[in-house]
FILO-672889 format. One line per field, with one value per residue (C-alpha): residue in three letters; x, y, z. Coordinates in steps of 0.2 Angstrom, whole numbers. Example, Ala and Ser with C-alpha at 12.3 -4.5 7.8 and 13.67 -1.06 7.14 Angstrom:
r (ala,ser)
u (62,68)
v (-22,-5)
w (39,36)
***
This chain:
r (met,ala,ala,arg,asn,ala,leu,phe,gly,ser,arg,phe,pro,ser,his,ser,ser,val,gln,arg,ile,ile,arg,val,ala,asp,ile,gly,lys,lys,leu,pro,val,phe,leu,ile,leu,ser,leu,his,phe,phe,ser,gly,ile,gly,gln,asn,asn,gln,leu,phe,ala,gln,val,gln,pro,gly,phe,asp,pro,thr,gly,arg,phe,gly,glu,pro,pro,pro,leu,glu,lys,lys,thr,glu,pro,leu,thr,pro,lys,thr,ala,pro,asp,ile,thr,leu,pro,pro,val,glu,thr,ile,pro,glu,met,lys,gly,ala,pro,pro,gln,ile,arg,val,met,ile,arg,lys,ile,arg,val,glu,gly,ser,thr,val,phe,ser,ala,glu,glu,leu,ala,lys,val,thr,ala,pro,tyr,glu,asn,arg,glu,leu,ser,thr,asn,asp,leu,glu,glu,leu,arg,arg,ala,leu,thr,leu,leu,tyr,val,asn,lys,gly,tyr,val,asn,ser,gly,ala,val,ile,pro,asp,gln,thr,leu,gln,asp,gly,val,val,thr,ile,gln,ile,ile,glu,gly,lys,leu,thr,asp,ile,gln,ile,glu,gly,thr,lys,tyr,phe,leu,pro,phe,tyr,phe,glu,asp,arg,ile,ala,leu,ser,ser,gly,pro,pro,leu,asn,ile,asn,pro,leu,lys,glu,lys,leu,gln,leu,leu,leu,gln,asp,pro,arg,thr,glu,arg,leu,asn,thr,glu,leu,lys,pro,gly,leu,lys,pro,gly,glu,gly,val,leu,his,val,gln,val,glu,glu,ala,ser,pro,phe,asn,ala,trp,ile,glu,phe,asn,asn,phe,gln,ser,pro,thr,val,gly,glu,ser,arg,gly,leu,gly,asn,ile,ala,val,gln,asn,pro,phe,gly,leu,gly,asp,ala,phe,arg,phe,thr,tyr,gly,gln,ser,lys,gly,leu,gln,pro,leu,ile,glu,ala,asn,tyr,ile,ile,pro,leu,thr,ala,arg,asp,thr,thr,leu,glu,leu,asn,phe,arg,phe,asn,asp,phe,his,val,val,thr,lys,pro,phe,asp,asp,leu,asp,ile,arg,thr,lys,ser,gln,ile,tyr,lys,ile,ala,leu,arg,gln,pro,val,tyr,arg,thr,leu,asn,asp,glu,ile,ala,leu,ser,leu,ile,gly,glu,his,leu,glu,asn,gln,ser,phe,leu,gly,gly,thr,gly,phe,ser,phe,gln,arg,gly,ala,thr,asn,asn,gly,lys,ala,ile,val,ser,ala,leu,arg,phe,gly,gln,glu,trp,ile,his,arg,glu,ser,asn,gln,val,leu,ala,val,arg,ser,arg,phe,ser,val,gly,leu,asp,val,leu,asp,ala,thr,asn,asn,lys,gln,thr,ser,asp,asp,pro,asp,gly,glu,phe,phe,val,trp,leu,gly,gln,val,gln,tyr,val,arg,arg,val,asp,pro,leu,gly,ile,glu,phe,leu,gly,gly,leu,thr,leu,gln,ile,ala,asn,asp,ser,leu,phe,ala,leu,glu,gln,phe,ala,val,gly,gly,arg,tyr,ser,val,arg,gly,tyr,trp,glu,asn,tyr,leu,val,arg,asp,asn,ala,phe,leu,phe,asn,val,glu,ser,arg,ile,pro,met,phe,pro,ser,phe,phe,gly,pro,lys,val,ala,val,ala,leu,ala,pro,phe,ile,asp,val,gly,arg,ser,trp,glu,ala,lys,arg,asn,thr,pro,asp,pro,gln,thr,leu,ala,ser,ile,gly,thr,gly,ile,arg,phe,ser,phe,phe,asn,arg,ala,his,ala,ser,leu,tyr,trp,gly,gln,gln,leu,asn,his,val,glu,asp,pro,pro,gly,gly,gly,val,gln,asp,gln,gly,val,his,trp,glu,phe,val,leu,asp,ile,leu)
u (-37,-26,-41,-52,-39,-38,-57,-59,-42,-31,-46,-54,-61,-55,-64,-67,-75,-87,-91,-95,-108,-115,-118,-126,-138,-142,-139,-140,-126,-110,-107,-90,-83,-81,-100,-105,-95,-97,-116,-115,-103,-112,-129,-126,-117,-117,-119,-132,-131,-148,-145,-133,-131,-142,-139,-152,-144,-155,-146,-137,-132,-138,-155,-155,-162,-176,-177,-177,-162,-164,-168,-182,-189,-191,-183,-195,-196,-206,-225,-230,-246,-256,-243,-247,-254,-252,-266,-258,-266,-272,-260,-258,-269,-270,-287,-294,-295,-309,-303,-285,-273,-263,-245,-230,-214,-197,-179,-172,-153,-151,-162,-157,-165,-164,-169,-164,-155,-159,-153,-136,-134,-129,-146,-156,-147,-152,-170,-167,-154,-167,-176,-160,-154,-171,-187,-200,-219,-228,-234,-215,-211,-226,-220,-203,-210,-220,-205,-195,-209,-210,-192,-195,-212,-205,-191,-204,-204,-223,-226,-211,-212,-206,-214,-210,-210,-215,-199,-191,-181,-163,-151,-162,-161,-176,-177,-187,-189,-190,-201,-195,-209,-209,-220,-227,-238,-240,-257,-259,-276,-282,-268,-274,-258,-245,-242,-244,-227,-220,-226,-223,-205,-201,-210,-202,-185,-190,-200,-185,-185,-187,-201,-199,-213,-201,-192,-208,-217,-202,-203,-221,-218,-205,-217,-229,-216,-219,-231,-240,-245,-259,-263,-258,-269,-261,-266,-255,-264,-259,-254,-258,-244,-237,-224,-232,-239,-249,-248,-263,-260,-274,-267,-274,-265,-264,-268,-254,-257,-250,-250,-244,-239,-226,-222,-207,-193,-178,-169,-157,-165,-154,-165,-181,-182,-201,-205,-218,-217,-229,-226,-235,-230,-236,-232,-232,-235,-231,-235,-217,-215,-208,-211,-211,-211,-212,-208,-211,-205,-205,-200,-197,-179,-182,-190,-192,-186,-190,-186,-191,-187,-190,-185,-188,-183,-172,-173,-183,-169,-173,-159,-165,-161,-164,-165,-166,-166,-166,-166,-166,-164,-160,-161,-154,-168,-162,-160,-150,-142,-158,-155,-138,-148,-137,-143,-137,-143,-140,-144,-141,-142,-141,-141,-139,-139,-143,-142,-147,-134,-143,-160,-171,-186,-174,-158,-153,-136,-135,-123,-125,-116,-120,-115,-119,-116,-119,-118,-119,-117,-118,-123,-121,-132,-137,-119,-110,-99,-87,-90,-80,-62,-59,-74,-73,-73,-92,-96,-97,-93,-96,-93,-94,-94,-94,-100,-100,-112,-114,-128,-134,-151,-156,-175,-185,-202,-195,-178,-169,-150,-144,-126,-121,-105,-101,-85,-86,-72,-73,-69,-61,-75,-90,-82,-79,-71,-52,-47,-35,-25,-17,-14,-28,-41,-55,-57,-67,-55,-57,-60,-73,-79,-96,-102,-117,-124,-142,-152,-170,-178,-196,-200,-217,-230,-226,-222,-207,-194,-175,-166,-147,-136,-118,-112,-94,-87,-69,-61,-43,-44,-53,-71,-83,-98,-107,-98,-95,-105,-116,-118,-132,-151,-166,-157,-140,-138,-154,-154,-143,-146,-147,-130,-121,-105,-101,-84,-75,-76,-89,-94,-112,-119,-138,-149,-167,-182,-200,-212,-230,-241,-258,-262,-278,-284,-281,-286,-278,-281,-272,-254,-244,-226,-213,-195,-180,-164,-145,-136,-117,-108,-90,-83,-66,-57,-46,-31,-35,-35,-52,-59,-69,-82,-78,-91,-109,-119,-137,-149,-168,-185,-198,-217,-223,-242,-250,-269,-278,-262,-265,-258,-241,-233,-218,-210,-192,-183,-164,-153,-136,-122,-109,-117,-113,-119,-132,-134,-150,-166,-166,-184,-188,-172,-163,-173,-167,-185,-188,-206,-214,-232,-236,-253,-257,-269,-270)
v (-785,-800,-812,-801,-800,-819,-820,-806,-805,-790,-781,-778,-761,-746,-740,-723,-730,-740,-725,-715,-728,-729,-710,-712,-725,-712,-724,-715,-726,-732,-751,-760,-763,-782,-783,-775,-786,-802,-800,-800,-814,-825,-821,-835,-830,-848,-859,-873,-884,-886,-904,-912,-904,-908,-890,-877,-860,-847,-831,-837,-825,-838,-839,-858,-864,-873,-886,-905,-915,-922,-940,-934,-922,-932,-949,-961,-980,-986,-986,-991,-986,-999,-1007,-1004,-1020,-1021,-1030,-1042,-1049,-1066,-1080,-1088,-1103,-1115,-1118,-1135,-1146,-1158,-1175,-1181,-1169,-1176,-1180,-1177,-1183,-1177,-1180,-1164,-1163,-1145,-1131,-1114,-1100,-1082,-1065,-1067,-1052,-1057,-1075,-1082,-1096,-1108,-1103,-1106,-1123,-1129,-1128,-1134,-1148,-1162,-1159,-1161,-1177,-1185,-1187,-1174,-1173,-1157,-1158,-1159,-1143,-1134,-1140,-1133,-1117,-1115,-1119,-1105,-1093,-1098,-1095,-1077,-1075,-1082,-1069,-1055,-1053,-1055,-1050,-1059,-1076,-1089,-1093,-1106,-1098,-1107,-1115,-1129,-1141,-1143,-1155,-1157,-1139,-1131,-1112,-1104,-1085,-1075,-1060,-1049,-1038,-1019,-1005,-995,-983,-976,-969,-958,-953,-944,-931,-914,-906,-916,-915,-932,-933,-932,-950,-955,-951,-959,-975,-976,-977,-994,-1001,-1009,-1014,-1028,-1025,-1033,-1032,-1032,-1015,-1008,-1012,-1005,-989,-987,-991,-977,-965,-970,-965,-947,-940,-930,-947,-956,-971,-979,-991,-999,-1011,-1019,-1022,-1031,-1020,-1021,-1033,-1048,-1043,-1025,-1019,-1003,-998,-989,-979,-971,-958,-952,-936,-929,-910,-900,-886,-886,-873,-874,-863,-867,-860,-865,-858,-864,-847,-840,-830,-815,-812,-819,-837,-839,-837,-840,-847,-847,-859,-861,-875,-878,-894,-894,-876,-879,-897,-902,-911,-895,-888,-870,-866,-849,-846,-830,-830,-817,-816,-801,-800,-808,-795,-804,-821,-823,-839,-844,-861,-868,-886,-892,-909,-907,-925,-940,-948,-935,-923,-908,-890,-880,-862,-854,-837,-832,-815,-812,-797,-801,-788,-791,-789,-794,-781,-770,-772,-769,-751,-753,-757,-772,-780,-793,-794,-808,-814,-831,-836,-855,-865,-884,-898,-916,-932,-949,-961,-977,-979,-994,-996,-998,-988,-972,-965,-947,-933,-915,-899,-883,-865,-854,-835,-829,-810,-805,-787,-783,-765,-756,-741,-741,-741,-755,-762,-777,-790,-804,-807,-805,-795,-778,-762,-759,-777,-786,-804,-812,-831,-839,-857,-872,-888,-906,-918,-937,-946,-964,-969,-986,-989,-1004,-1005,-1004,-995,-981,-978,-962,-957,-940,-931,-914,-905,-886,-875,-856,-847,-829,-824,-812,-800,-814,-806,-807,-796,-806,-796,-812,-829,-837,-824,-831,-826,-832,-846,-862,-881,-890,-907,-911,-929,-936,-954,-956,-971,-974,-991,-995,-1010,-1018,-1022,-1010,-995,-990,-980,-978,-964,-961,-949,-944,-927,-921,-905,-903,-887,-883,-865,-852,-849,-835,-837,-841,-857,-862,-875,-872,-884,-882,-882,-892,-902,-903,-904,-901,-893,-879,-862,-862,-859,-860,-865,-858,-864,-871,-889,-900,-917,-922,-938,-940,-955,-955,-967,-964,-975,-974,-971,-978,-981,-991,-977,-962,-972,-972,-953,-947,-952,-948,-954,-952,-948,-950,-945,-942,-929,-925,-911,-905,-890,-883,-870,-875,-863,-853,-859,-866,-859,-869,-877,-887,-901,-901,-916,-919,-932,-929,-934,-927,-929,-929,-927,-929,-925,-931,-930,-911,-904,-909,-904,-908,-903,-908,-905,-908,-909,-902,-915,-902,-886,-870,-852,-845,-826,-819,-818,-835,-839,-857,-862,-857,-872,-883,-883,-883,-884,-884,-883,-886,-885,-890,-879,-887)
w (-695,-700,-697,-708,-722,-721,-723,-736,-744,-748,-756,-739,-740,-730,-715,-723,-738,-727,-717,-733,-738,-721,-722,-739,-731,-718,-704,-687,-679,-686,-685,-685,-702,-698,-694,-710,-721,-711,-712,-731,-732,-719,-728,-739,-755,-762,-777,-781,-795,-803,-810,-798,-781,-766,-759,-760,-755,-748,-752,-767,-781,-793,-785,-788,-771,-763,-778,-774,-780,-797,-791,-779,-791,-807,-805,-796,-796,-811,-808,-826,-834,-843,-855,-874,-881,-900,-908,-921,-937,-936,-937,-954,-957,-971,-979,-977,-993,-996,-999,-999,-1008,-1021,-1015,-1026,-1019,-1026,-1021,-1013,-1011,-1005,-999,-1003,-992,-1000,-994,-975,-967,-949,-947,-952,-964,-949,-940,-956,-959,-942,-948,-966,-963,-958,-975,-986,-995,-994,-1003,-998,-1001,-1004,-986,-980,-990,-982,-965,-969,-975,-959,-948,-957,-954,-936,-934,-938,-929,-912,-913,-915,-934,-934,-952,-960,-967,-980,-997,-1010,-1027,-1043,-1049,-1059,-1049,-1055,-1047,-1032,-1026,-1020,-1016,-1002,-1002,-986,-986,-972,-965,-965,-958,-973,-963,-945,-942,-927,-920,-905,-902,-896,-891,-899,-917,-925,-932,-914,-912,-930,-930,-914,-918,-935,-927,-919,-934,-944,-958,-954,-942,-925,-913,-897,-900,-906,-890,-880,-889,-886,-867,-867,-875,-861,-848,-853,-841,-855,-863,-853,-864,-881,-890,-905,-919,-932,-948,-964,-978,-997,-1001,-991,-978,-977,-961,-955,-937,-930,-914,-903,-891,-875,-868,-851,-848,-854,-841,-824,-810,-792,-778,-765,-748,-738,-727,-738,-739,-727,-713,-718,-733,-725,-723,-728,-746,-759,-777,-791,-805,-822,-834,-852,-860,-879,-882,-900,-901,-903,-887,-880,-863,-855,-837,-828,-810,-799,-781,-767,-749,-737,-744,-761,-773,-784,-792,-810,-820,-837,-845,-862,-868,-886,-894,-909,-916,-914,-904,-890,-893,-883,-882,-866,-864,-846,-839,-821,-812,-793,-782,-764,-749,-732,-720,-703,-690,-687,-704,-714,-714,-723,-739,-744,-760,-772,-790,-802,-820,-827,-845,-849,-865,-865,-877,-870,-879,-873,-880,-873,-867,-862,-850,-836,-841,-848,-851,-857,-861,-860,-865,-856,-858,-844,-841,-823,-818,-800,-792,-774,-767,-751,-748,-766,-773,-781,-768,-768,-754,-761,-766,-785,-789,-797,-787,-790,-784,-800,-803,-820,-824,-841,-840,-851,-843,-849,-840,-839,-831,-829,-822,-818,-814,-808,-801,-783,-784,-793,-795,-802,-805,-812,-816,-822,-827,-827,-835,-833,-849,-851,-863,-862,-850,-837,-821,-820,-806,-796,-783,-775,-782,-771,-776,-787,-805,-821,-825,-815,-816,-806,-805,-797,-794,-786,-782,-777,-773,-769,-764,-760,-749,-754,-748,-733,-744,-734,-744,-741,-749,-749,-757,-759,-767,-770,-777,-781,-787,-793,-788,-778,-784,-785,-774,-791,-792,-774,-765,-750,-735,-723,-725,-731,-745,-738,-719,-710,-693,-699,-707,-726,-733,-717,-725,-743,-750,-765,-761,-752,-748,-743,-736,-733,-728,-725,-723,-726,-716,-720,-705,-702,-721,-717,-706,-719,-734,-752,-755,-739,-736,-720,-718,-704,-711,-700,-707,-705,-714,-714,-724,-725,-735,-737,-748,-763,-759,-743,-725,-720,-704,-692,-693,-708,-704,-701,-695,-689,-685,-685,-691,-702,-706,-724,-730,-746,-748,-764,-774,-775,-759,-751,-735,-725,-708,-704,-688,-686,-671,-673,-669,-668,-662,-670,-665,-677,-679,-672,-682,-689,-686,-685,-693,-677,-670,-684,-692,-711,-718,-735,-742,-761,-768,-786,-794,-811)
***
């Protein structure tokens, strides 16, 4: 009993209450209390961070499992599309004059340049100084005017220039006027799903005044990084007045509709390791650059998982609002415990604001503020029942968390480095659970830091990829399973059950290489890669004593397939370096195998 109390705390249920629930479930034989409770605890009540953690829990109250880490999912080395070429107006020319032009020579003591906001007086003086305190001809003045114009053009100010207005020379001072160019109109054509203002507003942010072609080209390339944009053809035309420009943009969009199905064994065998997911995504449902995704999943013990996600940009500076809802209902299906009718239901509500504070073609720094409300309830024999410390008597655990995230992503054509950090604070609001019986019981108030570093490098021309990752979670207090970190499984330590260790703190280290196999034999439309790896994970409790094992480590290999860029499959096998005993009924996870098949329908 002492060992059980150490595991489950002072709220360990009485033997009589368990017997009552067993009778309700109409179970023919009575099972030891420890087996009933350890089953539910071991089945993987865990936590997976959608944005940062590499862990994909199988029986996680949050239901956030089986999703690739952010770097692998959406942050690949740059494979740029055709760069947007801006067709420029013809370079200024001077019409030829018949015969020798009349030469007028005047003594110029000083040259005054007006209207420049780009260059300092010292920079302008470097151009004008050779023409001061000397006698100049009309050709000399024209040469000076062109030199000032080229100063602008060479720095990217392609529709800026210098003019010499009509004037009366006084005291040998000549005035040259700078006309700094501006973009007076942005014409968007070819959009089918985007509303034109989506491009207009974003391009306008990089159009000055004064107009500089370099940040404008970078903005167009950033717009091309969006997979919803296939091609941008642009032309800069002269406006009605000197210094005015009109940008014409022809947009070619990708299809906004995506649908795909997934089959894998990224769940704890306790709820059925094999599962299927159907996904539908619509880009630009309202033409605002928004995105909607719906996921439905089922397995033998997952009935069902439902997730809906909507993201909408709020400003042209890519401030985004994300709304997310997830519901899942897990049933324990391994024998002999399937007759106990052990279930876990959860609902998650999330609202997030994300703001890039610095963004170039190679780097992005962003901040995010996330509010998340998580509700979880466990049942035994159809009756609400508490299996974890700190939960209410009817098995409820509610967390209301405010999270602050920071991320930096550096991308090049052959490598990516991503660094992410997130602070989470549990708030005593919205009925957050506060049912502590002892000082080391979890409740709805906590502080957690989660950090992640991921790196991908591609070696050309061989096409070999190296992937590495570090993940660390540190908590100041005991956590509900809703916030704990799971170690073991496909995206943490392969070779072990999903969610083998679920605790407050965790550390993960992953290294993998992907080596293309026989590329000349399979051709460009079929890719096969060998993927050897090493995984190490460690987890421990914040306040309570941590039982063994605390560390999981494995070495193994995988094989990955891609067919016509529409079907993808992978098979990984991991050899445990510190052997642990798995409960019976684990399927191929008992042999350290994880597999996945993804088929793109649209």
